[in-house]
N, C-alpha and C positions, 0 to 999 in steps of 0.2 A: 955511603958514597959522599965524598967531600963536594960541597957546592962550588960552582964556578965563580971565580972572582969577578965583581962588577967591571964592566968596561968603563972607559974614561968618560963617555957621554953620560952614562947613567950616574956615575959618581958626581959629575959636574952638575947634573940636574938636581940631585939630592941636595948638594951644597947651596945651589941657587934657591931652592924651596925653603931651606932652613933660614935663609937670610931675609925671607919675605915676612911682612906683617900678617896678623891673623886674618884680616879682611882679604888681603891679596891671595893668601893660601885658599880661603873659601871660594874666591872667584875662580881660581885655577881648578878647584875640584868641580865647581858648577860647569865650567866650560868643557871640562873632560867628560862629564856625565852627559851633557847635551850632545856633544860630538858622537859619543857611543850610541845614544838613542837615535840620532839622525842616521847612523850607519846600520841601524837595525840590530844592534848588539845589546839590547836591553835585557838585563838579567839580575841575579842576586847581587853581583858586584856593583852594578850601577845603582841598584836600590840602596846599598850600603853607602855609596858616595853621597847620595842625595840626603840620606838620614843624617849622616855626619854634618853635611853642609847646613841642614836646617836646624841642627842643635847649636850652631855657632852663634854667639850673642852679637847684638848690635848690627845685624844685617839690614841693608836697605829693603823697604817694603816691596819695591819693584822687582828686586832680584828674588825675594822669597816667592812672590807671585809667579815669576817665570819658572822657578824650580817646581812649584806645585803643579802648575799647568802641564809642564813637561812630563812629570811623573804620572799625573792623572791620565794624560792621553796615552802614555806608554802602557799603563796598567789596563786601560780600556781596550786598546788594540790587542794586547796579549789575551785578555779575557774573551774577547770576541772570537779570536782564533780557536781557543779551547772549546768554547760553546759550539762553534761551527763543527768542530771535529766530533763533539759529543752528539750533536744532532745528526751527523752522518751515521754514527753508530746506531742511534735510535731508529733512523729511517731504514737502515739495513735489517735490523731486527724485525721491524714492522713488515718488510717485504718477505722475510724468511718465514715469519710465523705471525700472521695478522691476528690470530686468536689469543696470542700471549697476554695473559691478564696483567702482568706487571707493566708491559709497555703501554697497554691501554690505560691503566691507572696513571702512569706517568704523563700521558698525553692530556688526560682530563685535568690533572693537577697543575700542569705547566701554565704559568700565568705571565711569563716574561714577555717583553716587547720583542717582536721578531724582526729579522732583517727584511729590508724591502725586497730583497731577491727571493725571499721565501714565498711560497704560495699564499694567496690571501687568506685561505682557510686556516693557515697556521700562524698568521700574524695577530689574530684575536681569538680569545677563547670561544668555545661553542655557544656559551650563554649569550655573548654579544651578537652572534649570528642569529640565534633564536629570537632575540628582540627585534633585529632588523627584519627578519621574516615575518614576525607578528604584525609589523607596521607596513608590510608590503602587500599591495592588492593582489588577490589571487590571480588575476589576469597576468600580471607580470611575474608572480611567483612561479608560474609554470615553467619559465625559462630556466629556473634553477635546476630543474630535473635533468638538464643536459650540460651543466657546468662541471660537476664532479660528484662522486659518490657522497662526499661530505655534505655538499649543498643539497643534494637530492634527499638525503635522510632528514634534513631539517625541513625542506619544503613539503615533503609528504605528510609530516606531522601536522603542519598547518593546513594543508589542502584537504586532508581527510578528517580534520577535527570535527567538521560539520558535514554530514551527508544528507542530501535530499534524494529520496527514492520515489519514483512515480509509478503507480500501478493503475493502468487504464487501457484505453483502446490503442495507444501508441505502442507498437510492437518493439520499437528500438528502446524506448524507455523501460519497457517491461523486461527485456533481455538484460539490460544493464542492471536493473535491480536484482534479478535472479543471479547474475554473475557475482554481484557484491555479496549476496547471502552465501553463495558457495565459497567465496574466498574467505569470508569471515569464519566459516566452519573449519576451513583447512589451514588458516594462517592466524594464529593467536596474536602475533606481533601486529599485523594489520588491524585486527579487531580492537586491540588496545589503543589504537590511535583515534578511534571514533569516540568523541566525547558527547556529540550532539547528533541525534537522529531525528529526521523529519520525514514522515511517511505521507505522501499525497495519494489519496484514493479517489477513484472515479469509476465505481462499479455499481451496477444494479444488483439486487439479490439474485443468487444463482450459483451454479456449480463453479464457475470461474472464481467468484468471490471466495467461496468456501476453500478452494485449492490455494489461492494466494494467502488467505489467512492462516491456513495450516503451515504453509512454507515459512511464513513470517514467524509464527510461534516457535517453530523448531530452530530458527536462526537467532532469535532474540536473546536467549541465555549466553550466547557467545560474545555479545557486546559487553564484555566484563567491565570496561572502564566508562560506561555510559553514565552521564550525569544529567542530561537534558533530553527530553523526548516530546515530540509533537505529532499529533494525529490530525491530518488536514483533509477535508473533503467529505465525500459520501461513499459508503455509509459512515456515519459518525462512530466514534469509539464507544463500544457498548460493554455491558457488564462482563461478558466472557473475556474480552480483550483486556479490560481493566485488571482482572484477576491474573491474567498471564503476565502482564507487565509488573504487577505488584509482586508476584511470586519470584520473578527473576531479578528485579531491580527495586527492592522495597525502599531504598534510600536515595531515590531520585531527588535532584535538587531543583529541577525545572520540569514542568508538565504543561503541555499545551493541548487544548481540545478545540479545534477550529472546524466548524461546520454549519449546518442549518439548524440543528437541534441539539439539546443537551441530553445525550443518552447514556452518559458514563455513570451508571449506577454503581455505587461502591467506591467512587474515586476519593471519598473523604478518608479512606484507610491509609492514604499516604501521610506521613508524619514529619518529613524533613524538607518540605518544599521551601525554597527561597523565592521562587517565581511561579506564578500560576496564571495561565491564560485560558480564557473561555470566550469563544465566539459562537453565539447562538441567536438565530433570528428572533425567536420568541420563547414563550414558556411551555410550548407544546412538544415535549420530548419524553423519553422513557424515564428519565431521572427527574425527581422532584427538585424544583429550583431551591428548595430549602437546603439541599445538600451543598450548594455553593457556600452558604453561611457555615455549614459544618466544616467544609474544607478550610475555610479561613480560621475558624475556632481551633481546629486540630493542629494547625501550623502556626499558631500565635507566636511561638518562640523563635521561628526561623523565617517566616514569610516577610519579604521586603519589597517585592515587585508584583503588582497585581494588574492584569490587563483584562478588562471586560468589554465585550463588543456585542451588539445586537443589530437590529435593522429598524430604522426610524419608522418605516411604514407598517410595522407590526407591533402589537401590544407587548410591552415588557416592563419590568421594574426591577431595580436593584436595591430597593429600600430595605428588604430583609437582610441581604448580604452586608449592607453597610452598618447594620447594628452590631456587627462583630467588633470586639475590642481590638482585633488585629489591625484594623484600619489605622489606628493611631501609631502603629509601629512601622508603617510603610515608608519607604524612601522614594519609591517610584510607583506612580499610579497613571494608568491610561484608561480612559473611558472613551470608547470608539463607536460612532454611529448609533448613539443611544440617547434616550430621554433622561434628563438629569433633573431629579426632583429637588425640592428644597431640603428634604431630609438628607439626601445624599450630599448636597453641597454643604450643609451644616456639619456633617461628619468630616468632610474634607477640611473644613475650616479649622478643625481641632487636630488634624494630622500634622503636628508641628515638625515632624522629621522629614517631611517630603522635600526631596531635592529636585524631582522631575514630575511634572503634571501635564497630562494631555486631557483636554475637555473638547470632545468633538461630538456634536449632535445638537440637541434642542433643550433649552431650559423650559420646564413646565411653568415656572413663574419667573419671568425675566426681571420683574420689579424687585422681587426678593433677592435674586442673584445680584442685582445692582447694589442693593444694600449691603450684602455680605462683602463684596469686593470693596465697596466704599468705606467699610469699617476699619480698614488697615490703617494703622498709625505707625509713625516712625519715632522711636524713643531712643535717644543716645545712639543715633544712626543704626538702630536695629528695628526691623519691621515686626509688628505683632502678629501679622497674618502670613503664614508660611515664610518664616525668616531665613530658611536655608535654600530657598529655591534657586536652582541653577539652570533649569530647562523648563520652558512654559509654551505649550501649544494650545491655542484658543480658537478653534475652527467651528463656527456656529452655522447651523442650517435654519433658514427662515427667520433670522433675526436682523436682517440688514437694516431695518428701520429703527432698531433699538439703540439710538445714539446715546442715551443715558447709561445703558449697560456698558457700551464700549468706553465711554468716558470714565466710568468707575474702574474698569479694568486697566486702562492706561494710567490712571492715578495710582492704582495698586502697584504698578510696575516702576514707578518713579524711584530713582536713587537706589536701584538694586544693582550695585556694582558687582555682585557675584553671579548675576545672571549671564549665562554663556550662550544659551540657545533660545531662540524666540521665533514663534510663528503665530501671528494674530489673524490669520485667515482674511476675512472680508472686512476687517476693521477699517473705518474711513482713514484715508491716507493722512489727512491733516492731524488726526489724533496720534497715529503711529509716529509721524515726524516729530511731534511735540515731546515724545518720551525718549526717542532714540539717543540724543546727545548725552543723556544721563546714564546710559548703560555702557560704562566704560569697559566692562569685562566681556562684552558681546563678541562672539566669534562666529556664530551661525545664525542666519536670518532668512526667514521666509516672509516676503512682503508682496502685497498686491497694490499696485497703483492703477486704478481703473483707467485713467486718462494719462498716458505716459508722454511727457514732453521733455524737452532738454532741460528746462528749468527744474522740473520735478526730479529728474535723475541726478542732476548736480546737487540738489538739496539732500537726496539720499546718500550720495557719496560723501558729502561733507559731514553728515550726521553720525556716521558709523565709524568705529575704530579702524585704523589702517592695518590691524593685525587680523582682519577677517579671514576665515578659513573656508566658509561655504556660504553661498548666497543663492536663493531662489527668488527670482523676480517675475511676477506675472502681471499681465495687463489685459484690458478689454479692447482698448483703442490706443494706438501708438502713432506719434507724428512721423516716425521713421521706421524702416526695417530694424528689428531689434539688434541684429548683428552690427549695425552702424553705431550703436552705443557702446560697443565692446571696449573701445580704447579708454573710456572713463574708468574702467576697472583696473587699469594698470597700476593704480595707486596701491592695490592690495597685493604685496609681494608674497604673502603666504597663502593666497587663495588657491585651493586645489580643486574646488568644485564650483561650477557656475551653471545655473539653469535659467534660461531666458525663455519665456513662453507667453504667447498671446492666445486667448481662449478661442479666437476665431481661426487660428492657423492650424492646419493638420498636414501630415505627410501626403503628397500626391498619391491618388489611388487610380490604378489602371482601368478600373471599371467605370470611372466617371469622366474620362477624357480619351481623346485619340492617342494612338501609340507615339506619334511624334511629339505632341504636346506633353504627354506624360514624361518622355525622356528629357525634354527641355526643363520642365518644372522639377524633376528629380535632380538634375544637374544643379539647378539654382538652389535647391534645398540643401544639397550636400556642400556646395561651395560657400554658402552663407554660414553654415555651421562650422566649416573648416576655418573660415576667416576669424572666427572668435578664438579658436585654439591657437591660431597663428599670432593673433594680437596679444594673447595672454600666455606667456611661456610657463607660468607656474601652475596652470590648470592641467590636471591629470585626467579628470573625468568631467563630462559636461552633459547638460540636458538642453534639448532644442525642441520647443513646443511639445513637450511630453515624451520625447524619445531620449534614450540615454546612450552615451558613447564613451569609450575609453580613448584617450589621446595617445597616439603612438608617435614619438618624435625620433627622427633619424637624420643622418646627413642629407638624405634626399628630400626632407621637408616634413610636413605634418600629415598624418593620416588618422582618420577616425574609423574606429571599429565599432559597429553597432552591437549593443548588449542585448541579451534576450528580452523579448517583450514580457510585460508583467502577466502573472497568472491570477486567476480568481482565487480568493481566499489565502493569498500568501501571507497574510497577517503581518505585514510590515517588514519582512526580511528581504524577499526578492533577491536580486542579483547584487553582487559586491560592487560597491561604488567607491571603494578605496579607503574609506574611513568611517568611523562611527558617527562623525558629524554629518556627512552626506547621507548616511543611512537614516539618521534621525530626521533630517530635512525632507527626504523623499519617501518617507514611510508610506507604504503602498496601500494601506487600508484606510487612509485618511485623504479624501473620502473613499468609500468602498467602490463606487461606480459600478453598481450591479449591471447597468444597462449598456456599459461601454462595449463596443464591438471588439472582438479579438481577445476577450478575457477567457474564453473557453479553454 
């Protein structure tokens, strides 16, 4: 079929183009391409126009940049349209067949940046949300359960990572524990989410104890992903139960025995422990205390975290256990409510890998302890005594007059720029203040200022880094109500936990005052605590004279929700305070407070 002859206008345009210079022809081509893009007619033809234009020599840089930007934006818009259409196809497949393995694999592998119009769960990969959930306190994480199925799946993995089950006189807790055991047997997916199991016992010998123990032993093998197990309370974990746990979980990484006696005969059969916890009042238990040494020896290759607790009022000794070669391999060591002999301290001095050390109790020989801490030297900016220390808690009982010991300890802490967490208990304030400015890496601090004044508080604020994350300040006498000092802490923009406490202040009790007075005092207590949270917008959790609260912020203002009271023998874990820093600072078994009301 013969082609139609060109009309006069077309012929004239061709003639005019032929008469132009190369640069003017290129400009005409660019203007045409830009006009077509503006009209939404970007395609292969426009791509060709721009390719030819960009190959033309001696073009101005400004025009080249204009061409590249236009092509880049056009390509991006076209790509986004195609990706959106592809995503619609994938979403349709997901609705039609949610179990389709190919679409599930696609979603897991999809790492592109999503559109703002997409759901938040699709704008970032699941791994990112997992990390967000990991750093979200459990109190707030519970809201994820109602956002979407995507968020719920992530939240339940974190929420049920650690389970606390209570067996005792409380019927509600008992029923909850039995329900969990039933679900574990029926739901392998739920069982696989539990990585840490903590059983709290409060039974006397009898039929009920035997029944609960049998129920537990039948459910135990179903916790197939368990890596950490703790037995807390009375009766203590005994040989029969040790064998049951050993049979079902021989490769446990963490084991805790927290009670009044060491009854766990045969516990040294575990061979892969990275963390071992023993709390026993004294040496009077069914198990030989020499087995503690055996546990350490048998786990020399893996054990890195050791927690040993006793009761200062009863006879006990850790000298035998500390003869183990495993001590030198430890990175974390906690001695709680215990007598610390010179033998034990000397072995600690040679544990050069320690990153975290808690010493809580009484030194048998304070003068020798002072010499040990005073022996530290700094050579080429490196300490010879515990050079890798990042966390140090030094809470002594009965040594308030040992000024020489505290002076040696503060000297030992000087120039430790890697030290992140510090609690010096009853160390004199002037000695603490003298060392704080040198601890530039400090982020967590527990400090006691016996006589709190405006000058003392300002000195503290100036001495510590502005990046502080958690602070516990206690006092015996204060010039003002503690909440009136809150505004001084606004300097710390990253502060997420603050505990202010005066030893003489306690929550009002209805049995000690009239009903009207009790209501007035309670309102004053709550408003004072709330004023701290209002003053410090970064604080998510707070303590007020020994009580703990989560801060809930909304458009309506600030609300404090009280966290559960501490329980006897919680061994340091207690309720979630939002971060590992706050958990370390508020460790609940330092001191143990056996006689404190309300611990039952």
